C-alpha positions in Angstrom: -14.6 -19.5 -0.9 -13.4 -21.9 1.8 -10.0 -22.0 0.1 -9.7 -18.3 0.1 -10.6 -18.1 3.8 -8.0 -20.8 4.6 -5.4 -19.0 2.6 -6.0 -15.7 4.4 -5.8 -17.5 7.8 -2.5 -19.1 6.8 -1.2 -15.6 5.7 -2.2 -13.9 8.9 -0.8 -16.7 11.1 2.6 -16.5 9.2 2.6 -12.7 9.6 1.9 -12.9 13.4 4.6 -15.6 13.8 7.1 -13.4 12.0 6.5 -10.4 14.2 9.4 -8.9 16.2 8.9 -6.4 19.1 11.5 -3.7 19.9 11.6 -2.7 23.5 13.5 -0.2 25.6 16.2 -2.1 27.5 15.6 -0.2 30.8 11.9 0.4 30.9 10.8 -2.6 28.7 8.4 -0.2 27.0 7.9 -0.4 23.2 10.1 1.7 21.0 7.5 3.1 18.7 8.2 3.6 15.0 11.8 2.5 15.1 13.6 2.4 11.8 14.6 -1.0 10.4 17.1 -0.5 7.6 18.1 -3.3 5.3 21.5 -1.7 4.4 20.6 -1.4 0.7 18.6 1.8 0.6 15.4 0.1 1.6 13.7 -0.7 5.0 10.6 -0.5 7.1 9.3 1.0 10.3 8.0 -0.6 13.5 4.5 0.3 14.5 3.3 2.2 17.6 3.8 -1.0 19.7 7.4 -1.4 18.5 6.4 -4.4 16.3 7.5 -5.1 12.7 7.2 -8.1 10.4 10.2 -9.7 8.6 10.3 -13.0 6.8 12.6 -14.4 4.2 9.7 -14.9 2.0 9.0 -11.2 2.0 12.7 -10.1 1.9 14.7 -13.0 0.5 17.8 -11.0 -0.3 18.2 -9.4 3.1 20.7 -10.9 5.5 21.3 -8.0 8.0 19.1 -5.5 9.8 20.1 -2.1 11.2 17.7 -0.8 13.8 17.7 2.7 15.1 15.5 5.3 16.9 16.1 8.8 18.3 17.6 8.6 21.7 18.9 5.0 21.4 22.1 3.2 20.4 21.9 1.6 16.9 21.5 -2.2 16.8 22.9 -4.4 14.0 22.1 -8.0 13.6 21.9 -10.8 11.0 18.5 -12.0 10.0 19.4 -15.5 11.2 19.7 -14.0 14.7 16.4 -12.2 14.6 14.4 -13.0 17.8 10.8 -12.3 18.9 12.0 -9.5 21.1 14.9 -7.0 20.6 16.1 -4.4 23.0 17.5 -0.9 22.3 19.8 0.8 24.8 18.9 4.4 25.4 21.4 7.3 25.3 20.7 8.8 28.7 23.1 11.7 28.0 21.2 12.6 24.8 17.8 12.6 26.6 19.2 14.9 29.3 20.3 17.4 26.7 16.7 18.2 25.6 16.1 21.5 27.4 12.6 22.0 28.9 11.6 25.6 28.5 8.9 27.1 30.6 6.0 28.8 28.7 6.6 32.5 28.7 4.1 34.7 30.5 2.8 38.1 29.4 1.4 39.4 26.1 2.0 37.7 22.8 0.7 37.9 19.3 0.0 35.1 16.9 2.2 35.2 13.8 1.4 33.1 10.7 4.1 32.2 8.2 1.8 31.4 5.3 2.2 28.1 3.4 2.6 28.1 -0.4 0.4 25.5 -2.2 -1.1 24.9 -5.6 -3.5 22.5 -7.4 -1.1 21.0 -9.9 -0.9 17.2 -9.2 2.1 16.9 -11.5 4.3 19.4 -9.5 4.2 17.4 -6.3 6.7 15.3 -4.3 5.7 11.6 -4.2 6.2 10.6 -0.6 8.1 7.3 0.0 9.3 6.0 3.4 12.9 6.3 2.3 12.9 10.1 2.4 12.4 12.8 5.0 11.8 16.4 4.0 12.7 19.3 6.2 12.0 23.1 5.8 14.2 25.7 7.5 12.6 28.6 9.3 15.1 31.4 10.4 14.7 33.3 13.6 14.6 37.0 12.8 14.8 38.5 16.3 15.3 37.7 20.0 11.6 37.4 21.0 10.5 34.1 22.4 8.5 32.1 19.9 6.4 29.0 20.6 5.0 26.9 17.8 1.2 26.3 17.8 0.5 24.9 14.4 2.4 23.4 11.4 0.7 24.3 8.1 1.1 21.4 5.6 0.1 21.8 2.0 -1.0 18.4 0.6 -2.7 17.2 -2.6 -5.0 14.3 -2.3 -6.2 13.9 -5.9 -5.8 15.2 -9.4 -7.5 18.4 -10.2 -9.2 17.3 -13.4 -10.7 14.0 -12.0 -14.0 14.7 -13.8 -12.2 14.7 -17.1 -10.6 11.3 -16.6 -11.8 8.4 -18.7 -12.6 6.5 -15.4 -14.1 9.5 -13.7 -17.2 7.6 -12.7 -15.1 5.4 -10.4 -15.1 6.4 -6.8 -11.9 8.0 -5.6 -9.9 5.5 -3.6 -9.9 6.1 0.1 -6.6 6.1 2.0 -5.2 6.7 5.4 -1.5 7.6 5.7 0.5 8.0 8.8 3.1 10.9 8.9 5.7 11.8 11.5 6.7 15.4 12.1 10.1 16.2 13.7 11.8 19.4 14.9 15.5 20.1 14.7 17.9 22.8 15.8 20.1 24.3 13.0 23.6 22.9 13.0 25.9 24.7 10.5 22.9 25.2 8.2 21.6 21.6 8.4 19.1 19.9 10.7 20.9 19.0 14.0 19.7 17.9 17.4 16.1 17.1 17.8 14.0 19.5 20.0 11.7 16.8 21.3 11.8 13.0 21.6 8.0 12.8 21.8 6.2 11.1 18.9 4.6 13.8 16.8 2.2 12.0 14.4 -0.8 12.8 12.2 -3.0 10.9 9.7 -4.0 12.3 6.3 -6.9 10.9 4.3 -8.7 11.6 1.1 -10.9 14.1 3.0 -8.0 16.1 4.4 -8.0 19.8 3.4 -5.5 21.2 0.9 -3.6 22.9 3.8 -3.6 20.6 6.9 -3.3 22.6 10.1 -1.6 20.3 12.5 -1.8 21.5 16.2 1.6 21.1 17.9 0.9 23.5 20.8 1.0 20.6 23.3 4.6 19.8 22.6 6.0 23.2 23.7 8.4 23.7 20.7 10.3 27.0 21.0 12.3 28.5 18.1 16.0 28.4 18.8 18.1 31.5 18.2 19.5 30.1 15.0 16.1 29.0 13.7 14.7 25.6 13.3 13.9 22.8 10.8 10.5 21.2 10.7 10.4 17.9 8.9 7.7 15.6 7.5 8.1 11.8 6.9 5.6 9.2 5.7 5.5 6.0 7.8 3.0 4.1 5.7 -0.7 3.3 5.3 -2.9 2.6 8.4 -6.0 0.5 9.0 -9.3 2.1 9.9 -8.2 2.4 13.6 -5.0 4.4 12.6 -2.6 1.5 13.2 0.4 1.2 10.9 0.0 -1.7 8.5 2.9 -4.1 7.8 3.0 -3.4 4.1 6.0 -4.2 2.0 7.4 -0.7 1.2 8.8 -1.3 -2.3 8.0 -3.3 -5.4 10.4 -5.6 -7.3 10.4 -5.0 -11.0 12.1 -7.3 -13.5 14.3 -5.5 -16.0 17.0 -6.5 -18.5 19.5 -5.5 -15.8 17.9 -7.7 -13.2 15.5 -7.0 -10.3 15.0 -3.3 -9.6 13.5 -2.2 -6.3 11.0 0.7 -6.7 9.8 2.4 -3.6 6.1 2.5 -3.0 4.6 6.0 -3.1 1.9 7.1 -0.8 -0.9 9.6 -1.0 -1.3 12.5 -0.3 1.3 14.2 -2.4 3.3 17.2 -1.3 3.1 20.3 -3.6 6.5 21.8 -4.4 6.8 25.4 -5.5 9.0 27.9 -7.4 7.4 30.9 -5.6 9.9 30.9 -2.7 13.2 32.7 -3.5 15.3 31.3 -0.8 16.2 27.6 -1.0 15.0 26.3 2.4 14.1 22.6 1.7 16.4 19.8 2.7 16.1 16.0 2.2 17.7 12.9 3.5 17.5 9.2 2.5 16.5 7.4 5.7 18.0 4.0 4.8 21.1 5.2 2.8 24.2 7.3 3.3 23.9 7.4 7.0 20.8 9.5 6.8 22.8 12.6 5.9 20.9 15.8 5.1 21.4 17.8 1.9 19.9 20.9 0.4 17.3 20.1 -2.2 19.0 21.5 -5.3 20.7 20.3 -8.5 24.1 20.2 -6.9 23.0 17.5 -4.5 20.2 15.7 -6.3 21.3 14.4 -9.7 17.9 13.3 -11.1 14.7 15.2 -10.2 11.8 16.2 -12.4 10.8 18.8 -9.8 14.2 20.4 -9.8 14.3 20.4 -13.6 11.1 22.3 -13.5 12.5 24.9 -11.0 10.5 23.6 -8.1 13.0 23.8 -5.2 10.9 24.1 -2.1 8.1 22.5 -0.1 5.8 25.4 0.9 5.3 24.5 4.6 4.0 27.2 6.9 3.8 27.9 10.6 1.7 29.6 13.3 3.5 30.7 16.5 3.0 32.8 19.6 5.5 35.6 19.6 6.1 37.1 23.1 7.6 40.4 24.1 11.4 40.2 24.6 12.6 40.3 28.2 
């Protein structure tokens, strides 16, 4: 027992010594949830305090890091030059471009764009931190529209749990941190962000099949060309909701060598064939410059979901629609 305790203490000491903090170069405030890319299709995220853990023992084949965050200039450095504290330089011109819109006055009605969900565990997207999924919502008229809730279908567990051979086992608890982002439409793809605020939520094994995420406090208005709403998993959290420094992929030995397999996170995201218009877009966070593509067979070579005709994530919205001026 003493050996175990000593081993755990050594592990946590090594982890704490290997932590790096990312700060704003002007304000010296933490840059929360910055992206740390390894340049090989893998990477990690900083936590809410701008901290991340990197050691050669964890990532022996990585020699360069590419650090980025919305509103900041990218930073590239070698792992040999990794310091305890790093500074990102903000793009002041980008921050000024975010237009603050006053909340309209007068009468409005609440409109719901219903989500599309299902109970089939095997027709779901397996979230990994390497991917971000965005859904396009067109703007059908010139009335001001303010988002109040994002309706997110999720699947926490298989439907036929009671029929499983190990059904007597308790369902494993989990706590997963997600980020939601809002984008303007730029030539049919997600463009500039509509807010630089951190819009986050946590899903657990007890979260309802359609999670109603209140975003009314962020004052997101639908642009004239529509908007994209995205969801991105950041990783598992501890009981206090703090992002854990887990390794985000597994190394599997094959005949061709070591293959890196991204860790998947619960809950799963139900995909559907019940939406006629293709409105779901994806990007690889750590690869191809984070370019967005429509989620279809022309852009995605291998996908069991696409092969089954499941083209869309059935996200929904609630919004206040005001009378046009």
